[in-house]
N, C-alpha and C positions, 0 to 999 in steps of 0.2 A: 728319572733324569734322562737326558738325551744320550744317545749313543755317539761316540766320537766319530763314527763313520758317516753320520748324517751330514747334510749340508749345514755348515755353521758360519757365523759371522763373528768378527772380533770387535770388541768395544773397549773403551778405557774409561776409568773413573779417576777424577782428581780428588785426593783426600789429604788432609794434613799428615805430615810425615809420621808424627807420633801415633796417629790412629792406624795408619797402614802397618807400622811396626807391631803394634799390639795385636791387630787382626792376624797378621802373619804368624806371630808367636802363639796365639791361641789355636790357630789351625794346626800348627806343628804339634802342639801338646795333645790335641785331639786326634792326631793321625789322619787329618783330612787336608784337602787342598783348598786354597782360597777360591778357585774356580768352582769346585763342587759346592761350597757353601753359598756363593753368590748365585749359582745356577738354581739351587734349591729355593732360595728366597725369591728369585725372579719368577720361577714357575708358580710358587705359592701366591705371589702378588697378582699374577695374571688370573689365576683361578678365582681369587677373592674379588677381583674387580671386573671380571668378564660380564658383559651384558647378557641377560637371559635370552 
């Protein structure tokens, strides 16, 4: 995962309120942040779909 000191950009995602609440609650229960989970998924998505 990226280091917070690196250059970063902010983005936003619109989700249904109930989905956002459930996502936040699961992250809290797992002791992680929504940002960490989303970053991990985005990096994995990029790796999976990168052109050779």
